[in-house]
N, C-alpha and C positions, 0 to 999 in steps of 0.2 A: 308274261305272255298274255296277250290280249285273249278274250272270250272266244272269239271264232277261231282262232289258231288252236287253242285248248281243245275245242269240240272237234275240229278236223282231226287233230292228233290222236284222241280218243277214239273216235269212231274208225279210223285207219287201223288202230291196234286191235279193235274188237273184230273187224271185218277179216283181218288176217287170221283171227283164231276161228272164226266161225265159217270161213269159206264162202260157199255160194248161199248159204242159208239167209232168207229174207223174211221178214215178218212185217204185216201192216197193223198189228195190234200188240199193245203191252199192257201188262197188268202189274201194279205195285201193290204188294201185299203190307198190311198193316199190322199192328200189334197183336201177337198171339196167333197169327193166321199161318197156316201150313201151305207149303207149296207142293204137297203131295195130291195133286189133282188126279182124279180117276182116268185113267187112259192116257197120262201124258208119257209120250216118248222123248226122252231127252237127248238132244243132239250135241249139246256143250253146255258146260257149267264153268263159269269164271267168277272166283272170288272178287269182291269190291277191291280188296287191298292189292289185287295184282292189276287193276285197271288204272291207267294213268289219269290223275286229276280226280279220282273217286276217293272218297275217305272211307275210313273204318267205322262200320256200324256197331256202336256200343249199347244201344238201347236192348233191354231185355226182349228176348224171342225173336229179334231182327236178325237172321242168319248172315245177311250181307253177302249176297251172290247174285250173279245175273245168270238166268236159266233160259237156254234157247231149246225150244222143243216143238212138238207136234201133238195136237189133241184132235182126234177124229179127222185127221187130214189137213187141219188148219195150222199153220206155224204160228207160234206165239213167243214172245219175249216176257219172262217173269222177273221183275224186280223183287226178289226175295229179302225185303227189308228197306227202310228208307233211313234218310239222315234227318235228324232234328235240329232245330236251331238250339234247344235246350242242352244238347250235346257240346256245344262249344263252338260250332261251326257257323261260318258265315253264312248269310242267306243265299249267297251266290253259290256256295258250296253245297249247301241243301238242295238246290233246284238243278244243279249240274247235270244229274241223270236225265232230266226232262229234255234238256236240249240235245243231249246224246241221242235220246230215242228219236227225236226229230231228224236228226242227221243220219240214222240208220236206215231211214225210210218208213218209221212207224206213222200211221195216220191217224189212230186211235188210242188214247191213252185212259185207261180205266184205273182210278186210284181207290184204295180201300182204307179203312181206318177203324178203330174202337173209339167209341164216344161215350160220354155222359149225357143223360137225358134231362132235360129241365121241362119237358111236356109230360103231364100224367098220362096222356095216351100213348106214349112211347115207353115200352117196357124193356127190361134186360131180355136180350136175345132177339130183338127186333130187327129186321132189316130195313134200313132207311136209304132211299135214293137221296142224295144231296141236289137240292134244286137251286141253291144261292147261298151266299155266305156273308157273314160279317166279319171283317178283318180287324182284330184288336192285337195283332203282332205289332211291336213296336219298330219293326224294321220291315224293308221291302226289297225283294230280289232284284227289283228292276232299278233300284236306286244307283245312280253314278253315271258313268259315260254310256251312252247307248250306241248300239252298232245297228245301223237301218238294214243291213243285209240280214240280220236276224230277225229283227222285228221293230215296230213302230215305237217312238219315244212315248207316246200316250196310247196305249191299247184299249180299245173299248172293252167292257165287261158286262154288256147287256145281255150277252148269251154265253156267259162264262162256262156254264155247264151245258154242253149242247143239247138243245131241245129235242133235235130229232132223234138222237142217241138215247135220250131219256124214254122217249115213245118206245124205243126198240127194246130197251129194258123192261119196260112196263109189260109188253108183248111177251117176252121170254119169260117174265115171272108167271103170267097167265098161263102160257103153255105148259110150264113145268109145275104148275099148281103150288107156287111159293107165294106166301103172303108177303107183301112188301108195304111199306110206308114212305112217306116223303116229308122232308124237312128242311129247314135253314140251318146252317152249320156255323157256329161262332168259333173262331179260333183265338187261342191265347198261346203265350210262348212257353208256358211250363218252366221247369219240369214239376212244380207243385200242383197238386189237385187244387181245384177252385174253392174258394170260401162259400159259405152260405149266402153271402151278400153278393157274390160274383155270379152264383147260379141265379138268383133273383133278378139280376141285372140283365142277364142273358135273355131270361125270359121276358122281361119288359121291352128289351130291345128287339123282341120278335123271333129270337133264335129257338129251335127245338132241341138241338144237341149241341155239345161244346167238346172240344178237342184241342190238341197241341201241335197239329200237323196240317197237311193236305192244302191249305190256302196257298202257301208259297209256290208249290208245284203247279197249281191251277193258274197263279198269275204268270208264270214262267211259260205254260203251255199256250195261255192265251196271247202271250207276248210273241211266240215263234210261230202261231197259227196252227198249233196242233190240237185237234179235237180233243176234249178231255171231259170226263165225267167221274163221279165218286160215289162209292156206295159204302154206308157206314153200319157197322154192327154195334147196336147199344150195349155197352157193357157195365154200365151202372147207372142209377137213377137217383136224382135228388128228390128227398121227401120232405114236404113242408112240415109234416108232423114230427119228423126226426131230424132237423137241421144239423145236429152235430155228428151225426153218423157219417164216418169219413171213408172215402173210396180208398181201396188198397190194391196194389198192384197185383197180388196173388189172385184176389177175387176177380179182377178184370180179365186177367188171363184165363182163369177157370171158366168163366162166363162165354170168352170168346172161343175156347176150345170146345165147349159143350154145345155150341149153337151155329158153328161155321159150316155145317154140313151143307145146308141149304144155300147158303151163300156161295160155297165152291161150285154147286149145280148150276146156281144162276149164271156165274161167271163164265162156266163152260157154254152154256147156252148162247150168252152173249157174244162170246168168241166166234161161234159158229154163224151168227146172223150178221156180223160186220163185214 
């Protein structure tokens, strides 16, 4: 089944489940992040495994469900978990939820993730607006036959992370008195954490943070002309003085759990302003 038919089939299935519910903003939660937003009134929850052409989310802490709800009167879709290339899925399977959001009427997609810092100025627990990326995934979700009704063959990436929404996020952070930083994200396929040489390479290339997700979704969103932005929570930091200290999943999850409160507040504020 070609991509457009799959998208229509999936969006029709979801619309039958949610009825008249419509939302123009969606948030995808990253590793260790909870969907328990303050004041969230849930309209419907659908496990990914029940949604046609969605996959099973196997990454730790990714619940694998789509939540339709309202926060302070604003309808929102929450993608509670993502699919990663390292889970064995194709890039097209990884980004399929992005196309589904577009055809459900979403106009703004906010991605979140946990990342490792290669910048001495970015510490564990810091919230970072991603302003650009360096793509070192060895596959691309846009590879293959292109359907011009979905998006162009060669989408531009000059404003990959929507600059107007970035301004909006800054304003919301200021209003909520939340300290935020900004940086460039370098994406690798994983699932292994990076070697000391790879961390140093990322820094030399101009990256501030590194991770194993997000870029495929950004590519797909730009392809289908869906505004997209990304916010990262620094969960571990490369230290030149101790290059052999290895990142561990348990430590990553603990850092995210202990520092995600402000990120959740920021996301709520952003949803109200878009």
